[in-house]
N, C-alpha and C positions, 0 to 999 in steps of 0.2 A: 507153359508159355501159351500166349494167345487167349488165356481165359479171361484176362482183365478187361475192363472197359476201354474202349478205343479212346485215344486222345482227340480223335476228330469229332466226338459228340458235341452237341450244343451245350452252351453254358447257361447258368441260371440268370435271370434278370433281376432277381431279389438281392443279389450280392454285388458289392464292389470291394476290390482289393486295392489299397492305396499303398504304394511302396514308398519307403523312405528315400530311395535313391531315384533321382529323376532319370538317369539313364539305366534302363532295365536291362542291364548287361553286367554279368559278374564272372569272376574268375573262380576257379577251384579253390576251397578253403575259405572263401568269403561268407559272411553272414547275411542271409536275405531277411530284411526286417521291413515291417510295414503294419498296417491296420486293416481289419475287416469291418466293413459297414454293411449293416442289414437294412433293407427297405421296410420289412414288416417282421422284425425279430420276435416280437411277443407272440406271433402267430406260429412260430416254429416250435414243435415238440421234440423232446429227446436231446441227446448230446450232440453238438456240432463240432466237428474237428477240421484241422487243416493239414495238408500234406505238401511237402516239397519233393517232387518226383523227377527223376531221369528216366526216360523210356526210349527203348530201341524198338523199331519196327522194321519188318521185312516181308517180302512176298516170295512164295514158291509157286511155280507153274507146273503142272503135271496133268496126266491123264486119269480120268475116274474110272471106275470098274465098268462103266457103259462105254468107254473109249473116248468120251468127250474131254476136250482140254479144258482146264479151268485153273484159276489162280487163287490161292489160299493166302490170306493176310494173317500175320502173327505179330505180336507186340508183348513186351513184358518189361517191367521195372528192373532196372540194373541199380538204382539208388533211390532211397526213401527215407525221409525223416518226417516226424509228425509232432503236432501239438494236440494232445488228446481232446481238449476242450477249449472252445473259444467262444466269447459273447460279443455282441455289439460294441463296436469302438475299441475292442481289446487289441493290444499291440502283440505281434509274434515276432520271434527271432529263430530262424532256422538256418543251420550251418550246412554248407556244402562240404563234401569230402575233399581232401587235397588232390586225389587221383582220379580226375573225371575227364571224359572226352569232350571235344568242342560240339556245340549244336550243329547238326548237319541237315539241311533241307527242310525248310519252313513251309514248304508248299502243301496244302491240304490234299490228302488223297494220293500222294506220290510217295512211292517206297523205293529204297529203304530210307530210314530217317533216325537221327537221334535228337530228341527234344527234350526240354525242361519245362516244368509247369508247376504252379502253386494250384492246389485243389482243395476248395472248401466243400466238405462233405455234409450236405443238409439232410440226406437221407441215402438209402442204398441206391435209389434211382434218379436222385436229384443233386447234381454236382455243379459247382462253379469252378471254371478253370481260367488261369491267367498265365499266358506265356511269357517266358523270360529266355535270354540267351546266356549260356555259360560257355566260356572259352578261356583255355589256359593261356597264359603269356608266352610268347614265342618270339624272342629277340636275339639276335647275335651281333657282336660288334662289327661295325663297318670295316674296321682294318682286316677282318679275316674274310672279307667277301672278294671273290675273284670274278673274272669273265668266264663265260662258258661258251665253247665252240662247237661248230657243226660242219658237216661235210656229207653231202649227199650226192648221188649220181643216178642216171637212168639208162635205158638201153639205146638212147640216141646219143651217148657220149657226152651229155651235158652234166655239168656240176654246179651245185649250189653250195657254197662255202661262206662262212662268216662267224660272227660271235654276237653274244648278247652281253653287254658291258658289265652286268651284275648277274650273279647266281641266285640272289636272294632279294626280295622286295617286301615292303610294307604297302598296303593299300594306300593309295595316294602318292607313292613314290614315281619319280620320272626315271626312265631307263631308255635304252637305245639299242637297236639291232643294226649292225653293219653287215652288209652282204655282197657278194660277187657271183654273178652267173656266167659260167664258161659255156659258150655255145659254138663249138668248132665248126659244126655242119650248118650253121646259119638256119636252125629250125625256126619255123614261125611261132612266136611266142604271143599268145593273146592277152594275158595279164598275169599278175602276181597278187596273192592275197594271203590271209591267214587268220588265225584266231588264238585265244587262250582258253583252254578247257580245264575245269576242276573236275576230278573224279574222286568219288568216295566209295571205298569197298568195304561191305561188312556183311557177314552172316550169308555168304554166297551170292549176294546181290551187289549191284552197282548203281549209284546215283551219279549222273553226269550233268554239268551245267556249264554253258557258255559264259566266260567271264566277260569277254570283249572280242570284237572283231579287229582285224588288223588290215588296214587300207594301205596299198603301195601304189601311189598315183604315178610314180616315176617309170613303172614298167608296164607297157601295154603296145600291143601290134607292133612288134619289132623283130628283126632278124639279127641283130647286132651279135658280134662274136664275143664281145666282153661288156657286162653291164655291171656297174657298181652303184651302191646306194646306201642310205641309212634311214632308219625308220624310228622317228622319236615316239615314245609311248608313255602313258601315264596309267599306272594300275588303277582301276576304278575305285571311287570312294564309297564303298559299300562294305557290309560285313561279309567276309569269307573265312571259313574255317581254315587255320593254318595247316601248312604241310606237317603231317604227323603219322606215326606208326604206334598205334595204342592197343594195349590189351588190359582189360579191367582186372581188379584184384581178384575177383572170383574166377577169372579165366572163363567166363561165359561167352564173350564175344570179343572179337578183334576188328579194328577199323584202321584203314589206311586212307589218308587224304593226299592227293598228289595233283600237281599242276603241269600241263605241258603247253608249250608254245608251238603251234603248228604253222609251217610256211609252205606254200604250194606255188609252183610256176605251172601255169596252165597252157598246154599246147593244143594244137589241133589233134583231136583223138584222146580221149580220156585216159586210155591205157598208158600213154606216154607221158603224163604229167610228172613233174619232178617235185617230190614232197619230202619234208623231213619233220621230225618232232624232237623238241628240245626240252628237257626237264627244267622247271623253274621252282624255286623254293619261296613259298609265301609265308610270312610271319604274321604276328598279331600283337598290337600293343594297345591295351584296353583304354589307357588315358587318351588316345586319339578319337575315340568313338563317343558320339552324342547323338541322341534323338528325343523327340519330344514325348511326352506321356502317351501312352497307347490308347487308342480309342476302342470302344466295345466292337464296333464293326470290324476293325482290323484284327482283333482278338477271335472273332468268329471264323475269320478266314486263315487262322493258323498263322497269322502275320504279326511281326512286332512293329509294324509301321515302316515308313521309309527311314531306313538307317543312314545316317550322315557322319562321315568322319571329319573330325576337326580340320579345317583347311589352314591352320597355322602352319607356316613354312617349317619344315622339319630337317633343314640342312645340317643343324648341329644337334639333332635330338639324341644321338647316341654317343 
């Protein structure tokens, strides 16, 4: 582990990978097809190959023998298929395994991560990389989705109770939070807010990302005894790995992806704030995703460009 070249290295400007699929997003079991184009192919000596790689990266922080704290980064491929030889303009077809985890964390230099890439091997020290997203389909019937409830209290005898009208959403879905604040002692409430957080845990590390902020305009500067309200929300139209609990076939790593809705009533004195966390399940439906062909600049930043989910109304999609 950790001996292979890092996925964060720069890519060669002599090569272009043109994928057959405009949406550079794939599901496990799908074939990744395309063509490799070389700028100066006749000047290349030796055999050129292409790999389709799934790589996991993680970091461990500890003390060295001198007592100084430091962080060591590790990365290893958990999936790899190859075409042993390829020439200018030649087509390739590389098949993904059926059991693969979703892409997690596309930000350069940030650990842990799960990423997928095509790699053209020009020589041992000259490689061209092209990032793709791989994500398993995760959809459940709407008829089986229920509301999820919450009930929290603090030392001031305040309660925050309510519900989220769905326990499971797809990116782009509308949903709603209903809440009631019981404030029997008429404590001064400054405001109420919240957020949705995605957490991915793997190999002893955690990657956390804020999905969205939750603004509650109806609650501010009040001492009312009972406050009720609703918060209409739309889950953002971006790529997010679905909720999952995954172990790979070789049992070399385990990944958990989870989402939580955090609501907080802010009072005078931080220690008395009323806060609750509610789990939310997030799915993934690949046919809703679309984005333009990736530019070289975006590839160098380990980004697949601005991903946009189709805005087609999905009221009857399932």
